[in-house]
Legacy VTK file of the C-alpha trace (Angstrom):
# vtk DataFile Version 3.0
C-alpha trace
ASCII
DATASET POLYDATA
POINTS 184 float
0.000 0.000 0.000
1.228 3.461 -0.790
4.213 4.880 -2.546
7.290 6.495 -1.107
9.476 8.465 -3.496
13.239 8.279 -3.247
14.945 10.580 -0.781
16.455 13.671 -2.353
20.180 13.099 -2.952
21.130 16.608 -1.827
18.995 17.017 1.303
18.312 13.399 2.272
14.629 14.249 2.688
11.395 13.112 1.101
10.038 15.629 -1.415
7.390 17.917 0.133
4.027 16.271 0.713
2.301 13.502 2.622
2.972 9.966 1.414
1.029 6.822 2.238
2.793 3.687 3.434
1.995 0.732 5.615
4.040 -0.294 8.633
5.814 -3.084 6.770
6.932 -0.729 3.975
8.040 1.890 6.469
10.135 -0.614 8.409
11.638 -2.208 5.301
12.801 1.173 3.991
13.766 3.126 7.137
14.909 0.357 9.495
16.141 -2.650 7.535
16.755 -0.926 4.189
20.219 -1.218 2.634
21.063 2.422 3.322
20.612 1.909 7.065
22.489 -1.347 7.679
25.071 0.495 9.799
22.560 2.362 11.966
22.913 1.943 15.700
19.606 3.646 16.545
16.959 2.833 13.936
16.001 -0.676 15.103
15.957 0.442 18.746
13.811 3.465 17.898
11.416 1.276 15.928
11.020 -1.081 18.894
10.469 1.814 21.310
7.894 3.266 18.953
6.093 -0.083 18.558
5.697 -0.219 22.359
4.608 3.417 22.502
2.106 2.938 19.671
0.660 -0.178 21.327
0.156 1.735 24.559
-1.557 4.641 22.793
-3.778 2.223 20.892
-4.714 0.354 24.077
-5.582 3.628 25.805
-7.606 5.173 23.008
-9.134 1.997 21.628
-8.392 3.133 18.094
-5.785 4.983 16.071
-7.050 5.834 12.584
-3.825 7.179 11.092
-0.280 7.974 12.115
2.001 10.657 10.709
5.736 9.960 10.951
8.219 12.724 10.230
11.575 14.213 11.043
15.016 12.688 10.852
13.672 9.123 11.059
12.084 9.689 7.634
15.336 10.902 6.102
18.786 9.645 5.142
20.114 10.348 8.649
21.942 7.169 9.611
21.344 7.467 13.357
18.291 9.593 14.117
17.870 10.614 17.749
14.103 10.060 17.934
10.897 9.387 16.029
8.466 12.256 15.449
4.905 10.977 15.324
1.340 12.246 15.394
-1.454 9.858 16.315
-4.797 10.754 14.732
-7.599 9.446 16.926
-11.180 9.014 15.625
-13.589 11.441 17.325
-15.758 8.740 18.902
-12.717 7.049 20.486
-11.239 10.362 21.625
-14.505 11.633 23.081
-15.096 8.404 25.038
-11.847 8.632 27.005
-12.290 9.526 30.665
-10.252 12.316 32.257
-7.723 9.881 33.763
-7.051 8.347 30.337
-6.752 11.787 28.725
-4.277 12.819 31.434
-2.163 9.711 30.828
-2.331 10.248 27.054
-1.089 13.795 27.643
1.858 12.385 29.593
2.547 9.690 27.010
2.693 12.340 24.294
4.940 14.652 26.297
8.539 14.488 25.086
10.049 15.044 28.529
7.900 12.273 30.021
8.922 9.900 27.216
12.613 10.698 27.679
12.319 10.110 31.440
10.830 6.688 30.619
13.609 5.780 28.149
11.542 6.382 25.026
12.950 8.563 22.274
9.521 9.444 20.951
8.361 12.975 20.152
4.636 12.448 19.789
1.305 14.178 19.631
-2.243 12.837 19.759
-4.928 14.692 17.838
-8.667 14.221 17.701
-9.845 13.819 14.133
-12.796 15.963 13.024
-16.269 14.470 13.078
-17.105 12.457 9.967
-19.002 14.596 7.471
-19.459 14.958 3.746
-16.927 17.331 2.228
-19.583 19.787 1.032
-20.725 20.301 4.633
-17.298 21.337 5.873
-17.777 25.038 6.275
-16.839 26.940 9.416
-20.454 27.807 10.205
-21.442 24.118 10.351
-18.578 22.808 12.463
-18.850 21.935 16.120
-16.203 23.530 18.347
-14.469 20.134 18.602
-14.333 19.657 14.824
-13.240 23.227 14.254
-10.336 22.726 16.668
-9.534 19.338 15.101
-9.273 20.854 11.612
-6.984 23.602 12.962
-4.785 21.055 14.755
-4.475 18.820 11.700
-3.536 21.776 9.506
-0.985 22.947 12.058
0.770 19.579 12.287
0.661 19.078 8.527
2.542 22.354 8.221
4.966 21.568 11.064
5.948 18.176 9.642
6.699 19.719 6.238
9.132 22.266 7.651
12.776 21.884 8.590
14.811 23.564 11.276
16.811 26.649 10.397
20.164 25.707 8.890
19.503 22.001 9.365
20.757 21.255 5.849
23.423 23.881 5.329
23.619 27.662 5.297
21.730 28.122 2.029
18.509 26.584 3.314
17.958 28.750 6.426
14.897 26.793 7.506
13.024 27.402 4.261
13.416 23.870 2.969
10.202 21.837 2.731
10.123 18.109 3.318
7.718 15.226 3.134
6.353 12.934 5.782
4.600 9.567 5.900
1.024 8.659 6.765
0.168 5.144 7.913
-3.496 4.170 7.904
-4.357 1.506 10.417
LINES 1 185
184 0 1 2 3 4 5 6 7 8 9 10 11 12 13 14 15 16 17 18 19 20 21 22 23 24 25 26 27 28 29 30 31 32 33 34 35 36 37 38 39 40 41 42 43 44 45 46 47 48 49 50 51 52 53 54 55 56 57 58 59 60 61 62 63 64 65 66 67 68 69 70 71 72 73 74 75 76 77 78 79 80 81 82 83 84 85 86 87 88 89 90 91 92 93 94 95 96 97 98 99 100 101 102 103 104 105 106 107 108 109 110 111 112 113 114 115 116 117 118 119 120 121 122 123 124 125 126 127 128 129 130 131 132 133 134 135 136 137 138 139 140 141 142 143 144 145 146 147 148 149 150 151 152 153 154 155 156 157 158 159 160 161 162 163 164 165 166 167 168 169 170 171 172 173 174 175 176 177 178 179 180 181 182 183
């Protein structure tokens, strides 16, 4: 399922955009792919993320999609972490009690993850309510869906940006990159 273009030879990044892949494809390219045979972090990060993802899924009851970005989805031989956004269906998100929401907030807090030996930089977002595309106008949205659309747009933009000077002085943070979406 899906298609991942080749990484750019100059930047080591996916071309700008969101690309679909399944977990098997993602692992075969970015963990066990020939370009990463010498990595000392990729397999460990993958295992940490599998545990993290399983915990999030157990807590929420459902993860619809996952966005994976950053140095893990690049030619970096030894990335320091995995950047991930979990997109939770509205019914699953809305059914969580306050204790579960509090724990999900901790589990998606970078400092909490680091203190628990997980190199995961994650976010959990509520997806908008299901609706036909022609009904998606600001005047028809519930406050929850309105916020969900804003959050999704924000993280789409964040994952397509790079840090200032992360790829040499000529880029100055203006370089765009791609990221991967996994549908579960």
